[in-house]
DOVEX-365648 format. One line per 2 residues: for each residue y, z, x of N, C-alpha, C, O. Coordinates in nm, 4 decimals, padded with zeros to 6 digits. Layout:
BEGIN
Y Z X Y Z X Y Z X Y Z X | ...
This chain:
BEGIN
-03.3289 -01.0508 02.7188 -03.2179 -00.9663 02.6817 -03.2371 -00.9218 02.5373 -03.2594 -01.0045 02.4488 | -03.2286 -00.7924 02.5138 -03.2500 -00.7423 02.3780 -03.1177 -00.6924 02.3205 -03.0306 -00.6431 02.3922
-03.1061 -00.7069 02.1902 -02.9867 -00.6622 02.1199 -03.0267 -00.5425 02.0356 -03.1238 -00.5494 01.9604 | -02.9532 -00.4330 02.0472 -02.9833 -00.3152 01.9667 -02.8833 -00.3053 01.8529 -02.7656 -00.3378 01.8680
-02.9322 -00.2604 01.7406 -02.8465 -00.2414 01.6243 -02.7801 -00.1049 01.6331 -02.8455 -00.0082 01.6723 | -02.6516 -00.0935 01.5979 -02.5876 00.0372 01.6003 -02.6486 00.1266 01.4926 -02.6920 00.0791 01.3876
-02.6509 00.2548 01.5201 -02.7087 00.3480 01.4230 -02.6203 00.3560 01.2990 -02.5005 00.3283 01.3049 | -02.6798 00.3935 01.1888 -02.6060 00.4098 01.0637 -02.4973 00.5151 01.0809 -02.3863 00.4993 01.0301
-02.5293 00.6223 01.1524 -02.4320 00.7286 01.1766 -02.3088 00.6747 01.2493 -02.1956 00.7085 01.2147 | -02.3315 00.5914 01.3492 -02.2209 00.5367 01.4278 -02.1339 00.4448 01.3419 -02.0112 00.4522 01.3483
-02.1961 00.3591 01.2623 -02.1214 00.2688 01.1744 -02.0397 00.3497 01.0743 -01.9224 00.3208 01.0506 | -02.1030 00.4515 01.0158 -02.0340 00.5373 00.9185 -01.9163 00.6086 00.9851 -01.8080 00.6154 00.9270
-01.9355 00.6614 01.1051 -01.8290 00.7325 01.1773 -01.7111 00.6407 01.2065 -01.5956 00.6797 01.1894 | -01.7404 00.5190 01.2504 -01.6325 00.4238 01.2788 -01.5580 00.3848 01.1516 -01.4357 00.3709 01.1531
-01.6305 00.3673 01.0425 -01.5662 00.3338 00.9150 -01.4778 00.4491 00.8693 -01.3658 00.4266 00.8235 | -01.5265 00.5714 00.8811 -01.4486 00.6883 00.8422 -01.3237 00.7023 00.9284 -01.2168 00.7361 00.8777
-01.3366 00.6768 01.0570 -01.2225 00.6806 01.1472 -01.1186 00.5758 01.1074 -00.9987 00.6036 01.1087 | -01.1641 00.4560 01.0722 -01.0734 00.3497 01.0288 -00.9961 00.3881 00.9037 -00.8758 00.3636 00.8952
-01.0637 00.4479 00.8069 -00.9976 00.4922 00.6835 -00.8956 00.6009 00.7155 -00.7839 00.5979 00.6638 | -00.9325 00.6969 00.8001 -00.8410 00.8053 00.8368 -00.7162 00.7509 00.9057 -00.6051 00.7955 00.8773
-00.7340 00.6555 00.9955 -00.6187 00.5962 01.0639 -00.5296 00.5197 00.9669 -00.4070 00.5252 00.9770 | -00.5902 00.4493 00.8743 -00.5119 00.3748 00.7755 -00.4309 00.4700 00.6884 -00.3141 00.4432 00.6602
-00.4906 00.5795 00.6458 -00.4180 00.6757 00.5631 -00.3068 00.7437 00.6423 -00.1985 00.7678 00.5890 | -00.3326 00.7744 00.7682 -00.2302 00.8378 00.8510 -00.1116 00.7446 00.8734 00.0026 00.7900 00.8804
-00.1380 00.6157 00.8844 -00.0311 00.5182 00.9070 00.0600 00.5068 00.7857 00.1779 00.4741 00.7992 | 00.0063 00.5335 00.6681 00.0855 00.5233 00.5453 00.1904 00.6326 00.5371 00.2964 00.6120 00.4781
00.1627 00.7481 00.5951 00.2560 00.8594 00.5903 00.2605 00.9211 00.4519 00.1915 00.8758 00.3606 | 00.3413 01.0238 00.4368 00.3490 01.0903 00.3066 00.4197 01.0013 00.2049 00.5106 00.9256 00.2392
00.3782 01.0113 00.0838 00.4413 00.9325 -00.0218 00.5696 01.0012 -00.0661 00.5790 01.1238 -00.0615 | 00.6679 00.9236 -00.1088 00.7904 00.9864 -00.1607 00.7600 01.0537 -00.2945 00.6621 01.0183 -00.3602
00.8420 01.1495 -00.3357 00.8206 01.2115 -00.4668 00.8549 01.1122 -00.5780 00.9248 01.0135 -00.5549 | 00.8062 01.1384 -00.6957 00.8460 01.0555 -00.8096 00.9823 01.1035 -00.8587 01.0230 01.2168 -00.8329
01.0507 01.0161 -00.9292 01.1798 01.0556 -00.9849 01.1616 01.1718 -01.0812 01.2457 01.2615 -01.0870 | 01.0516 01.1709 -01.1573 01.0249 01.2806 -01.2499 01.0123 01.4147 -01.1792 01.0489 01.5179 -01.2353
00.9608 01.4142 -01.0563 00.9452 01.5381 -00.9798 01.0784 01.5925 -00.9284 01.0913 01.7131 -00.9073 | 01.1761 01.5066 -00.9082 01.3024 01.5507 -00.8481 01.4235 01.5354 -00.9408 01.5347 01.5716 -00.9023
01.4045 01.4836 -01.0593 01.5184 01.4549 -01.1481 01.6054 01.5774 -01.1720 01.7278 01.5661 -01.1777 | 01.5442 01.6933 -01.1860 01.6218 01.8151 -01.2112 01.7074 01.8536 -01.0911 01.8053 01.9266 -01.1067
01.6729 01.8065 -00.9720 01.7472 01.8399 -00.8504 01.8607 01.7413 -00.8219 01.9440 01.7669 -00.7349 | 01.8649 01.6294 -00.8938 01.9714 01.5307 -00.8731 02.0991 01.5860 -00.9363 02.1021 01.6129 -01.0564
02.2043 01.6031 -00.8563 02.3273 01.6606 -00.9122 02.3913 01.5653 -01.0128 02.3726 01.4439 -01.0049 | 02.4662 01.6205 -01.1065 02.5362 01.5325 -01.2017 02.6417 01.4497 -01.1279 02.6905 01.4884 -01.0217
02.6748 01.3368 -01.1860 02.7777 01.2509 -01.1255 02.9114 01.3245 -01.1328 02.9436 01.3867 -01.2341 | 02.9881 01.3169 -01.0251 03.1184 01.3853 -01.0229 03.2184 01.3092 -01.1106 03.2011 01.1907 -01.1390
03.3214 01.3792 -01.1518 03.4197 01.3224 -01.2454 03.4965 01.2050 -01.1860 03.5500 01.1231 -01.2607 | 03.5033 01.1949 -01.0534 03.5804 01.0871 -00.9907 03.4936 00.9716 -00.9415 03.5437 00.8827 -00.8726
03.3653 00.9711 -00.9751 03.2714 00.8678 -00.9308 03.1958 00.8112 -01.0505 03.1924 00.8710 -01.1580 | 03.1360 00.6960 -01.0298 03.0433 00.6366 -01.1271 02.9071 00.6313 -01.0590 02.8995 00.6176 -00.9369
02.8002 00.6421 -01.1362 02.6653 00.6415 -01.0784 02.5897 00.5191 -01.1289 02.5941 00.4844 -01.2469 | 02.5200 00.4548 -01.0346 02.4361 00.3399 -01.0686 02.2938 00.3677 -01.0221 02.2692 00.3876 -00.9032
02.2004 00.3691 -01.1166 02.0583 00.3752 -01.0853 02.0058 00.2321 -01.0814 02.0400 00.1500 -01.1664 | 01.9223 00.2032 -00.9817 01.8564 00.0731 -00.9730 01.7076 00.1006 -00.9545 01.6686 00.1772 -00.8664
01.6254 00.0386 -01.0370 01.4818 00.0607 -01.0255 01.4052 -00.0690 -01.0458 01.4591 -00.1705 -01.0898 | 01.2761 -00.0610 -01.0116 01.1915 -00.1805 -01.0217 01.0477 -00.1391 -01.0500 00.9950 -00.0468 -00.9879
00.9855 -00.2077 -01.1436 00.8453 -00.1811 -01.1755 00.7561 -00.2151 -01.0576 00.7891 -00.2995 -00.9744 | 00.6417 -00.1470 -01.0525 00.5403 -00.1794 -00.9526 00.4511 -00.2870 -01.0132 00.3736 -00.2599 -01.1049
00.4622 -00.4079 -00.9621 00.3863 -00.5224 -01.0116 00.3199 -00.5926 -00.8938 00.3711 -00.6934 -00.8451 | 00.2055 -00.5400 -00.8473 00.1453 -00.5963 -00.7259 00.1048 -00.7427 -00.7376 00.0947 -00.8114 -00.6359
00.0814 -00.7918 -00.8581 00.0436 -00.9322 -00.8729 00.1655 -01.0220 -00.8890 00.1544 -01.1446 -00.8867 | 00.2814 -00.9599 -00.9053 00.4059 -01.0356 -00.9175 00.4704 -01.0510 -00.7795 00.4837 -01.1625 -00.7290
00.5100 -00.9399 -00.7194 00.5679 -00.9442 -00.5855 00.5726 -00.8035 -00.5267 00.6063 -00.7073 -00.5958 | 00.5391 -00.7927 -00.4001 00.5536 -00.6670 -00.3273 00.6652 -00.6774 -00.2231 00.6786 -00.5907 -00.1368
00.7444 -00.7833 -00.2315 00.8584 -00.7997 -00.1400 00.9563 -00.6852 -00.1605 00.9598 -00.6229 -00.2667 | 01.0351 -00.6587 -00.0584 01.1325 -00.5503 -00.0601 01.2710 -00.6058 -00.0266 01.3205 -00.5860 00.0843
01.3334 -00.6748 -00.1213 01.4627 -00.7367 -00.0919 01.5771 -00.6347 -00.0882 01.5703 -00.5284 -00.1499 | 01.6816 -00.6705 -00.0140 01.8011 -00.5867 -00.0099 01.8745 -00.5908 -00.1434 01.8751 -00.6920 -00.2136
01.9369 -00.4766 -00.1763 02.0233 -00.4634 -00.2927 02.1680 -00.4602 -00.2450 02.1979 -00.4070 -00.1381 | 02.2579 -00.5178 -00.3256 02.3989 -00.5260 -00.2870 02.4902 -00.4829 -00.4010 02.4610 -00.5066 -00.5182
02.6005 -00.4196 -00.3651 02.7135 -00.3988 -00.4553 02.8323 -00.4671 -00.3908 02.8733 -00.4311 -00.2804 | 02.8867 -00.5645 -00.4589 02.9997 -00.6427 -00.4063 02.9723 -00.6947 -00.2651 03.0612 -00.6955 -00.1800
02.8501 -00.7374 -00.2418 02.8141 -00.7981 -00.1149 02.7756 -00.7015 -00.0044 02.7327 -00.7458 00.1021 | 02.7892 -00.5704 -00.0255 02.7517 -00.4706 00.0756 02.6121 -00.4164 00.0442 02.5828 -00.3815 -00.0701
02.5271 -00.4096 00.1457 02.3910 -00.3585 00.1273 02.3970 -00.2112 00.0875 02.4650 -00.1314 00.1521 | 02.3249 -00.1756 -00.0197 02.3192 -00.0355 -00.0637 02.1776 00.0203 -00.0616 02.1577 00.1388 -00.0886
02.0798 -00.0623 -00.0302 01.9424 -00.0133 -00.0265 01.8441 -00.1276 -00.0338 01.8795 -00.2447 -00.0202 | 01.7191 -00.0900 -00.0558 01.6097 -00.1859 -00.0668 01.5450 -00.1685 -00.2028 01.5245 -00.0560 -00.2483
01.5130 -00.2783 -00.2674 01.4408 -00.2736 -00.3944 01.2928 -00.2539 -00.3638 01.2225 -00.3474 -00.3257 | 01.2475 -00.1309 -00.3813 01.1082 -00.0961 -00.3546 01.0254 -00.1180 -00.4805 01.0661 -00.0754 -00.5885
00.9107 -00.1832 -00.4691 00.8227 -00.1949 -00.5863 00.7844 -00.0557 -00.6351 00.7325 00.0253 -00.5583 | 00.8097 -00.0284 -00.7615 00.7789 00.1027 -00.8183 00.8754 00.2109 -00.7766 00.8422 00.3292 -00.7841
00.9956 00.1728 -00.7323 01.0904 00.2709 -00.6810 01.2215 00.2743 -00.7566 01.2581 00.1802 -00.8269 | 01.2912 00.3859 -00.7400 01.4225 00.4051 -00.8012 01.5148 00.4694 -00.6978 01.4719 00.5531 -00.6184
01.6403 00.4297 -00.6998 01.7429 00.4922 -00.6176 01.8716 00.4934 -00.6974 01.8834 00.4251 -00.7991 | 01.9679 00.5712 -00.6510 02.0994 00.5677 -00.7141 02.2073 00.5722 -00.6092 02.1854 00.6162 -00.4963
02.3240 00.5259 -00.6480 02.4413 00.5304 -00.5618 02.5600 00.5757 -00.6465 02.5780 00.5304 -00.7595 | 02.6401 00.6653 -00.5904 02.7654 00.7083 -00.6535 02.8787 00.6311 -00.5868 02.8903 00.6286 -00.4643
02.9608 00.5691 -00.6681 03.0662 00.4812 -00.6176 03.1981 00.5108 -00.6882 03.1983 00.5672 -00.7977 | 03.3106 00.4733 -00.6264 03.4380 00.4868 -00.6969 03.4388 00.3966 -00.8203 03.3738 00.2921 -00.8201
03.5104 00.4347 -00.9244 03.5189 00.3479 -01.0416 03.5732 00.2105 -01.0026 03.6540 00.1985 -00.9105 | 03.5287 00.1091 -01.0726 03.5747 -00.0259 -01.0425 03.4782 -00.1306 -01.0940 03.3822 -00.0997 -01.1647
03.5048 -00.2533 -01.0581 03.4204 -00.3659 -01.0977 03.3240 -00.3952 -00.9833 03.3648 -00.4089 -00.8680 | 03.1962 -00.4046 -01.0166 03.0932 -00.4254 -00.9150 03.0005 -00.5397 -00.9542 02.9589 -00.5518 -01.0695
02.9694 -00.6226 -00.8558 02.8661 -00.7254 -00.8713 02.7380 -00.6664 -00.8137 02.7318 -00.6341 -00.6951 | 02.6364 -00.6523 -00.8975 02.5057 -00.6026 -00.8545 02.4200 -00.7246 -00.8258 02.4005 -00.8089 -00.9132
02.3686 -00.7345 -00.7032 02.2869 -00.8499 -00.6669 02.1716 -00.8062 -00.5782 02.1660 -00.6924 -00.5316 | 02.0796 -00.8996 -00.5560 01.9584 -00.8735 -00.4793 01.9211 -01.0011 -00.4049 01.9434 -01.1114 -00.4547
01.8641 -00.9858 -00.2850 01.8155 -01.1040 -00.2141 01.7110 -01.1744 -00.2992 01.6262 -01.1102 -00.3610 | 01.7180 -01.3062 -00.3016 01.6259 -01.3832 -00.3842 01.6149 -01.5237 -00.3276 01.7151 -01.5856 -00.2918
01.4933 -01.5727 -00.3199 01.4746 -01.7101 -00.2749 01.5180 -01.8064 -00.3851 01.5925 -01.9013 -00.3610 | 01.4703 -01.7800 -00.5051 01.5023 -01.8673 -00.6176 01.6349 -01.8333 -00.6822 01.6865 -01.7224 -00.6683
01.6885 -01.9303 -00.7528 01.8128 -01.9136 -00.8283 01.7775 -01.9191 -00.9763 01.7030 -02.0068 -01.0200 | 01.8318 -01.8246 -01.0532 01.7996 -01.8112 -01.1945 01.9310 -01.7966 -01.2711 02.0256 -01.7375 -01.2191
01.9389 -01.8489 -01.3931 02.0635 -01.8359 -01.4705 02.1009 -01.6892 -01.4933 02.0151 -01.6077 -01.5274 | 02.2266 -01.6566 -01.4749 02.2787 -01.5207 -01.4956 02.1969 -01.4174 -01.4176 02.1657 -01.3099 -01.4688
02.1632 -01.4510 -01.2946 02.0728 -01.3729 -01.2105 02.1296 -01.2374 -01.1685 02.0557 -01.1392 -01.1613 | 02.2571 -01.2311 -01.1414 02.3214 -01.1081 -01.0973 02.4189 -01.0627 -01.2047 02.4600 -01.1417 -01.2897
02.4556 -00.9352 -01.2008 02.5386 -00.8801 -01.3079 02.6650 -00.8166 -01.2524 02.6633 -00.7530 -01.1470 | 02.7757 -00.8350 -01.3258 02.9025 -00.7709 -01.2946 02.9241 -00.6604 -01.3968 02.9101 -00.6820 -01.5172
02.9586 -00.5413 -01.3474 02.9739 -00.4242 -01.4343 03.1056 -00.3549 -01.4026 03.1409 -00.3350 -01.2864 | 03.1773 -00.3187 -01.5079 03.2975 -00.2360 -01.4944 03.2509 -00.0905 -01.5060 03.2155 -00.0444 -01.6145
03.2513 -00.0195 -01.3937 03.2032 00.1193 -01.3931 03.3216 00.2145 -01.4027 03.4199 00.2013 -01.3298 | 03.3106 00.3098 -01.4930 03.4178 00.4071 -01.5127 03.3746 00.5442 -01.4596 03.2558 00.5760 -01.4539
03.4726 00.6228 -01.4218 03.4480 00.7547 -01.3630 03.3674 00.8427 -01.4573 03.3902 00.8436 -01.5782 | 03.2729 00.9165 -01.4003 03.1922 01.0108 -01.4765 03.0768 00.9485 -01.5539 02.9996 01.0206 -01.6171
03.0634 00.8161 -01.5502 02.9595 00.7480 -01.6277 02.8418 00.7084 -01.5383 02.8564 00.6915 -01.4172 | 02.7239 00.6939 -01.6017 02.6034 00.6513 -01.5321 02.5571 00.5190 -01.5904 02.5569 00.5006 -01.7121
02.5179 00.4267 -01.5030 02.4732 00.2928 -01.5406 02.3333 00.2711 -01.4837 02.2949 00.3314 -01.3835 | 02.2585 00.1835 -01.5500 02.1199 00.1588 -01.5102 02.0951 00.0092 -01.4986 02.1356 -00.0686 -01.5850
02.0284 -00.0298 -01.3915 01.9878 -00.1696 -01.3772 01.8455 -00.1731 -01.3241 01.8000 -00.0832 -01.2534 | 01.7785 -00.2786 -01.3604 01.6384 -00.2966 -01.3237 01.6264 -00.4305 -01.2521 01.6866 -00.5295 -01.2935
01.5492 -00.4327 -01.1458 01.5229 -00.5570 -01.0742 01.3905 -00.6121 -01.1270 01.2885 -00.5431 -01.1250 | 01.3930 -00.7341 -01.1732 01.2697 -00.7971 -01.2210 01.2354 -00.9140 -01.1293 01.3223 -00.9795 -01.0717
01.1057 -00.9370 -01.1187 01.0571 -01.0442 -01.0332 01.0054 -01.1582 -01.1198 00.9311 -01.1365 -01.2155 | 01.0454 -01.2787 -01.0851 00.9982 -01.3992 -01.1532 00.9347 -01.4897 -01.0481 00.9872 -01.5967 -01.0174
00.8233 -01.4467 -00.9941 00.7606 -01.5151 -00.8813 00.7305 -01.6618 -00.9099 00.7424 -01.7453 -00.8202 | 00.6925 -01.6943 -01.0310 00.6551 -01.8326 -01.0607 00.7751 -01.9215 -01.0958 00.7577 -02.0401 -01.1241
00.8969 -01.8654 -01.0941 01.0145 -01.9465 -01.1257 01.0297 -02.0610 -01.0267 01.0621 -02.1730 -01.0661 | 01.0066 -02.0341 -00.8981 01.0092 -02.1380 -00.7964 00.8661 -02.1546 -00.7476 00.8146 -02.0705 -00.6738
00.8032 -02.2617 -00.7885 00.6654 -02.2841 -00.7454 00.6433 -02.4334 -00.7287 00.7204 -02.5158 -00.7778 | 00.5375 -02.4652 -00.6592 00.5072 -02.6054 -00.6377 00.3775 -02.6207 -00.5627 00.3154 -02.5232 -00.5203
00.3388 -02.7425 -00.5475 00.2177 -02.7667 -00.4709 00.2368 -02.8916 -00.3866 00.3089 -02.9845 -00.4232 | 00.1712 -02.8903 -00.2756 00.1758 -03.0023 -00.1840 00.0334 -03.0228 -00.1329 -00.0173 -02.9418 -00.0553
-00.0296 -03.1290 -00.1756 -00.1693 -03.1541 -00.1445 -00.2547 -03.0378 -00.1921 -00.2687 -03.0169 -00.3125 | -00.3112 -02.9628 -00.1006 -00.3991 -02.8547 -00.1404 -00.3306 -02.7182 -00.1315 -00.3958 -02.6160 -00.1529
-00.2024 -02.7144 -00.1009 -00.1316 -02.5881 -00.0866 -00.0501 -02.5591 -00.2114 00.0329 -02.6403 -00.2523 | -00.0733 -02.4453 -00.2707 00.0091 -02.3996 -00.3821 00.1011 -02.2916 -00.3293 00.0608 -02.2113 -00.2452
00.2234 -02.2887 -00.3774 00.3158 -02.1874 -00.3282 00.4060 -02.1386 -00.4401 00.4368 -02.2105 -00.5351 | 00.4471 -02.0137 -00.4251 00.5450 -01.9534 -00.5140 00.6410 -01.8737 -00.4271 00.6006 -01.8175 -00.3253
00.7659 -01.8686 -00.4659 00.8659 -01.7950 -00.3892 00.9270 -01.6871 -00.4782 00.9406 -01.7045 -00.5993 | 00.9629 -01.5770 -00.4166 01.0193 -01.4649 -00.4922 01.1557 -01.5003 -00.5500 01.2451 -01.5481 -00.4802
01.1683 -01.4756 -00.6785 01.2966 -01.4849 -00.7461 01.3198 -01.3503 -00.8119 01.2381 -01.3054 -00.8923 | 01.4297 -01.2859 -00.7786 01.4614 -01.1550 -00.8347 01.5860 -01.1658 -00.9201 01.6796 -01.2390 -00.8879
01.5854 -01.0905 -01.0310 01.6941 -01.0933 -01.1274 01.7371 -00.9497 -01.1566 01.6526 -00.8610 -01.1688 | 01.8661 -00.9267 -01.1677 01.9210 -00.7966 -01.2054 01.9352 -00.7943 -01.3570 01.9941 -00.8848 -01.4161
01.8811 -00.6910 -01.4189 01.8896 -00.6734 -01.5636 01.9580 -00.5400 -01.5911 01.9198 -00.4383 -01.5332 | 02.0572 -00.5386 -01.6775 02.1200 -00.4131 -01.7182 02.0374 -00.3538 -01.8315 02.0018 -00.4239 -01.9263
02.0071 -00.2255 -01.8219 01.9255 -00.1597 -01.9246 02.0011 -00.0402 -01.9792 02.0867 00.0168 -01.9115 | 01.9687 -00.0025 -02.1029 02.0342 00.1142 -02.1617 01.9688 00.2419 -02.1097 01.8567 00.2398 -02.0589
02.0404 00.3523 -02.1232 01.9961 00.4800 -02.0684 01.8622 00.5242 -02.1261 01.7797 00.5796 -02.0534 | 01.8393 00.5016 -02.2521 01.7137 00.5437 -02.3153 01.5934 00.4742 -02.2516 01.4935 00.5385 -02.2193
01.6036 00.3439 -02.2342 01.4942 00.2694 -02.1707 01.4729 00.3180 -02.0276 01.3590 00.3401 -01.9863 | 01.5804 00.3346 -01.9521 01.5695 00.3779 -01.8125 01.5053 00.5162 -01.8039 01.4211 00.5392 -01.7171
01.5429 00.6077 -01.8912 01.4861 00.7430 -01.8878 01.3374 00.7438 -01.9223 01.2642 00.8330 -01.8797 | 01.2935 00.6465 -01.9979 01.1488 00.6334 -02.0277 01.0732 00.5773 -01.9083 00.9614 00.6200 -01.8795
01.1341 00.4813 -01.8387 01.0636 00.4077 -01.7335 01.0708 00.4715 -01.5946 00.9782 00.4539 -01.5154 | 01.1761 00.5438 -01.5630 01.1972 00.5909 -01.4264 01.1130 00.7108 -01.3817 01.0814 00.7176 -01.2629
01.0742 00.8058 -01.4674 01.0085 00.9275 -01.4168 00.8841 00.9058 -01.3312 00.8617 00.9835 -01.2384 | 00.8031 00.8052 -01.3574 00.6805 00.7841 -01.2792 00.7054 00.7056 -01.1503 00.6133 00.6879 -01.0706
00.8272 00.6589 -01.1291 00.8571 00.5765 -01.0110 00.8895 00.6637 -00.8905 00.9367 00.7765 -00.9043 | 00.8631 00.6089 -00.7717 00.8943 00.6796 -00.6478 01.0447 00.6866 -00.6307 01.1156 00.5893 -00.6566
01.0933 00.8013 -00.5872 01.2364 00.8238 -00.5724 01.2786 00.8014 -00.4281 01.2265 00.8651 -00.3366 | 01.3731 00.7108 -00.4084 01.4198 00.6776 -00.2743 01.5624 00.7225 -00.2491 01.6286 00.6718 -00.1585
01.6101 00.8170 -00.3284 01.7328 00.8869 -00.2957 01.8614 00.8376 -00.3567 01.8672 00.7407 -00.4324 | 01.9638 00.9106 -00.3188 02.0973 00.8839 -00.3684 02.1933 00.8608 -00.2543 02.1552 00.8152 -00.1465
02.3202 00.8935 -00.2803 02.4253 00.8622 -00.1846 02.3963 00.9107 -00.0509 02.4765 00.8915 00.0405
């Protein structure tokens, strides 16, 4: 019984097909916030706006935890992504799913009509870590950080935009 080696052309064709399928599965990328910022309408006088964003840190965490306002899901924290929500004025607890618990992890904000607020989700992957024999493990810990408008306007334009209300 003889074994034949596949031709270089065939191997190359199969590899190219695999790459094409992988790219097609990814679908189109969302626009960056910088590309659509001019199209985002201003916050209405009877609402408050909250932007939530997160840096793209592939070595920290690529998890996509749910975001909450007063316990209601408002979106997903995408690595390298930004979203906003317009809400009635009031007091809101901004929180995110997290395996680990961290001091002052979530933030309460008094939002007033016509104002815009910014928060950033940070990952502290090594906050909960341990080892058992030969297994090392780390669990995602996410923290809500309130940021000023100047910092947010510097950081958000290159991030993928995942929409508003």
